[in-house]
N, C-alpha and C positions, 0 to 999 in steps of 0.2 A: 504493500500500500504506500510505502514511504515515497518512492519515486514519483508515482502518479500524483500523490498529494502535494508534493512540492510544485509540480507543474500546474496543478489546478489553483493552488494558492497564488502563484505568480500571475495567473490569468484573472483572478478576481479584481474587478475594476471599481474602486470606490466612487469615482465620478459617475460611472454608469449606474451603479447601485443607488446613489443619491438621486439621480435623475429619474429612475424608475419609481422610487418612493414618492417623490414630489408630484410626479404625474398622477400616481394612484390617489394621492390625497386630494388632488384638485378635481377628481371625478366623484361626484356624489353617488353613493351606492348603498342606500339603505336596503334592508331585507325586502325582497319583492321587486326591487328596481335595480338589478345588478347588471343589466345588459350592456350599458355603456362601458363599464370597467372591464367586462369580459371581452368585449370587442377590442379594446385597447390591448389587453394581455394576449389575446389570440393573435393579433397582428405582430406583437413583439416576439412571440415564440415562433410563429410561422416564419418571420423574417430571419430567424436564426437557423432555419432549415428543417424545423420539426413539423411532423404531421400532428395537428392539434385536433383531438376528438371533442366534439360537442356532445355532452351527455345530457339529454333533455330531462328536465325536472317537471316543468310545465311550460305552457306556451310563453315564448320569449324569455324563458329562464332556463339556464343550462350550466352544468359544470364544465370545466376544461380539463382534459386528461392528456398527458404527454408521457411517453416512455422512452427509455434508451436501453441498450443492451439487447439481449435475445431472450425470448420467453417471457412469462408473466413475472413482473417485478416482485421481489420478496420484501421490498421496503418502498413505501410511498412518503414523499414529503407532502403534507396536507396543510393547506391554508384556506381560510374563508375570506371572501372578498367583500362580504356585506358588512354593514355597520348598523348601529342603532340610528334612529332619526336624528337629524341635526338639531342642536340647541338653537342655532341661528343660521338660517339659510344664506345670510350675507357673509358669514365668517366661518364656514365649515372647512375651508381649504387649508393648504399647507402654510405653516409659519416657521421661519428659520431664525433661531437666536443662538449663534455660536454652534455648538455641537448638538443642541436640542432642536428637534424637528417636531412641531406641534401640528394639530389638526385632527378632525374627526377620524377615528380609526387608526391613528398613527401607531398606537400600542396594540390595539385590538381590532384586527391584527395585520394591518397593511405593512407594518415594519417587518413582521415575520414573513409575509408573502413576498415582499421585495427581496429579502435575504435568500429565500428559497429559489426565487427566479434567478438571482445573480449566481448562486452556487450552480444552478443548472446550466446557465449560459457559459460559465467558466469551465465546467466539465466538457461541454460540447466544443469549446474553443481550444482547449489544451490537449484533448485526447481524441485520437482517431477512433472511428466506430468500434473497432475490434478491442480497444482498450477501455471502453466506457463501462461503468458498472451497470448491473441489471436492476434498475430502479425506475420509479415513476414519480411524476409531479401531478398533484390533483388540486385544483383551485375550485372550491365549492361555494354554492350560494346557500342562503337561508339559515346559517348557524345561529344568528341572533334571535330567530323566531322559534322554529321547530326542528331544525336540523334536516330539512327535507333534501338538501343537496347531498349530504353524506349518506342519508338513508337510501337515496336512489343509487349511488355508487355501490353501496354494500349489498344491494340485491343480487348482484352478479359477480362481485369480487370481494375477497377477504384476504388481503396480504398478510404475511407473517408478522410484519412490523409496520407501524406508521409513526412518523414524527410530525407532531402537530404544533404549529408555531404560536400558540397562545402566549400572552405576556407572562413570563415567569422571572424576569431579570436574569435570564440564562441559567437559573437553577434547573436541574434535571428532575422532572416529576414522573417517576415510575408508579406513583400512587395517585389516586384521584378520588376526591370526595364524591359521594352520591348526592342526589337531589330529590326533593319532594316539594310539590306545590299543593298547598292546602287552602281551600276556599271556605268561607263562612258566610252564611246569610241569616240575619235575624229579621223577624217579621213583627210588626206592631199594629197599632190602631191609629188611624189618622184622625186628627182633630185640629181645630183652630189653635194657633200657637199661643194665643192669649188664654186658652183654657186647656193647658196640658194635662190637668187632672182627668179630663174626659177621654184622653187617648192613651196610647202606650208607645213610648218613644223607642224606635228600633235602634237608633244610634246609641242611646244610653245602654240598652241591652248589649250591643256589640262591645262597647267599651268595657263593660263588666265581664263579658266573656274573655276578652283579651287579657284583662287583669287576672282573671281566674287561671288562665293558662300560664301566665308569667310566674305565678306562685308555685307551680309544680316544679320539682327538681329537674324534670326533663328540659325545662326552659331556663335554667339558671345560667346566665351568661358567664359568670366567673368560674363556676364549678362544673358545668355541663360540657359536653363535647359537641353539641349541635350548634351550628352557626345559623341564626335565623334573622330574618328582616321582615317587618310588616311592610309589604310593598305598596299597598294602596288600600284606601277605604273610601267609599262613597255611599250616599244615601239617595233616596227618591227626592226629587226636587219638584214639589207641587205648589210652590208659593209659600204663603205665610201660614204653614201648617206644621204640626208635629209629624216627623217622618215615619212612615209605616214600613220602611224596608231599608236595610243597611247591608252592604256587602264588603267583605274584607278578604285580602289575599296575603298569604305568608309564604315567603321563600325559605326553605330549610335546606342547608348544605350539611351533609352527613359524613362523618369520618368513614374511610374506606371499609372498615369492618362492621359498620352499622347497617343493618338491613332496613330499607325503607318501609317494608311491611310492618316491622315491629314498631316503628315510629308512628305509622298510621294507627295501629292498634292502641298505642299509648295515648295519642291525641283523642281518639274516639272515647277511650275510657275516661280521660280527664273531663271532657265536655259532657259526658253522660251524667255527671254529678252536678253540673253547673246550675241546673234548675232548682236545686236546694237553696241556692244563695241568690238567685236572680228571679224575682217574682214575675210570673207571666211570660217566661222565656219561651220563644218559639224559634228554634235554631235548626238549620240544615248545614251539614258539613260534607264537602266533596274533596276528593283527591284526584285532580285531573291529570297529573303527570308525576311519574316516579321513575328514577333511574338509579341503579345500584352503583356504588363505587368499586374500586379495585385496588390491589396492591401487587405489582409484578415483582417486587424485590429488586435488588441491585446486582444479583449474581447472574449477569447475562452479557451477551456480546456488546450491546450498545453501551453499557456502563463501562466496559473495558476500553472501548474506543474513546469515550469521553474522558476517561482518566488520562489517556495519552495526549489527546489534542488540547485539553485544558492546560496541562503542564507545558506543552509546546507554546501555547499562547500566553503563558504567564498568568493564568486565571485560576482562581480557587473554585474547584468543583463542589457544588452544594446539592444535596438531594433533598427533595421536599415533596409534599402532597399538594396537588392543585385543588384549591378550595372552591372554585366556581364550577358551574356546569359547563360542559363543552361537548363537542362531537366525539371526544375521547371515550365517553361513556357508550356511544353508539358503536364505535369501532371495537371496543372490548366485548360488548354483547354479541357482536358478529364473529367473534373468535380471533380477532386481531390483537396484537400487543402494542398499545399506544404509549409513546413517550411524549409528554407535553414539555416543550422547551422553546422559548422564544424571547426576543428582546422586549423591553418595556415593563411597566409595573401595572399589576392588576388593579391596585387601589385607585389609580387615577383614570382608568378606562371608564368609558361611558360618562365622562364629566367634561365640562368646557376646558379644563386644564390639561386634557390628555396630551401627552407628548412622549417621544422616545429619543434616547441618546444615540446619535449616529454611530459612534464607535462600537456600541453594543449591537447595532444592526449589522455592521461590518463583521464583527466577531461571529455573529449568528450565521452569516453566509459561509464563513470558514468551517464552523462546527458542522453545518449541514453537509457540506462537501465531504468532510472527514467521515461522517456517518454513512454517507452513500458509498464511499470507496471502501470503508472498512467492512461493511456487511454485504460484500459482493460474493455471492454463492457461499462457499465455505469460508468463514472468517477464521484466520489463524493469526493470533495476536500475541505480542510479547507482553506478558503479564508479570509485573514485578512481584506480586504477592506470592506466586508459586515458583519464581525463579526459573521458569522455563516457558514453553509455548502452550497457550491455552487454546483448545479447539472447540468449536461449536458447529453443530450441524445446521442445515439450512432452515430448520424451523426455530432455531435459536436455543436449542437444548444443549446443556453442557456435556461435552464429550470427555474432557479431561485434559491433563497436562502431559506433555512429552518433552524429552530433552532435545 
């Protein structure tokens, strides 16, 4: 791998990478309206000599899939091109301040996509077809809504490995939180707001339900393991009246080992007793979406490759669990092993302050190239911890060490 890697590293072009990222940021691509950015990326990849497959998701919405090498790729670089809606349609585009590049989707995850594309272009530029790794590049739509782009891809393809460029600050996340979406609806009795004693306020009932939930150990922020956020709450708007309906949604991010079904049962049990403390409670609970987490561990070929390339780049390799929901859950459920690793910080994603450091994006391109080259058919890597050569088969299973 070393000779090819040096050639590819030399071919990675920071100016080209920055140009690609800035162009992507200036194209508005919220979920459901990704065609413009896919047309731009299709032209970019086709211009480099690749056949770009459009994988239809629905009318005027499609993934882009590109491969190199021979046969079905064992590893895919996966990026989503869609973003959340813009906070301000006048200022969603690229902003450059020194090394910081801001803009909608800069961290989540156009920075990761641009780095993957640059790694791909550098491999194509530096290596003749016979020396290129057997890998794929997948640019999907719809991740910020329901993951329909990745779901369409996974209907017919489940690679051994996927590297997904969500913002992790370049920490390697072989573990991933699960996700559960819980919805609550309280019903009341409408009356004129000057005569609340004649009605039953559904908002007051909802507030008491949420307070009741917060008192249970399952929802202790300091002591519990669940990460939860009350995402929204709204009531019927019928004028100057006591509201007769209130709806609230809670996002719950669950540690990899925690089963979403057990959390559902726990929530249902908690609210089943709420009527004892909330007079006249009329409550419905629904769980519209659940996805289990996973933990792949770090004894695998990608981890070994990362140890070497991070040392070469002078970076400290950190392992972590990805706390948000992502398409990684879908890939894992389909039998693939997803690594979540990308530039940028999750905590400022989906905010007006979203940005990514360009040196991190450049390092991501190098890391992605190293992963592609390292997991090319059978990976035979020099692993310091066993003082010899560690071998893995093409499914990523440990074969053992040899002198």
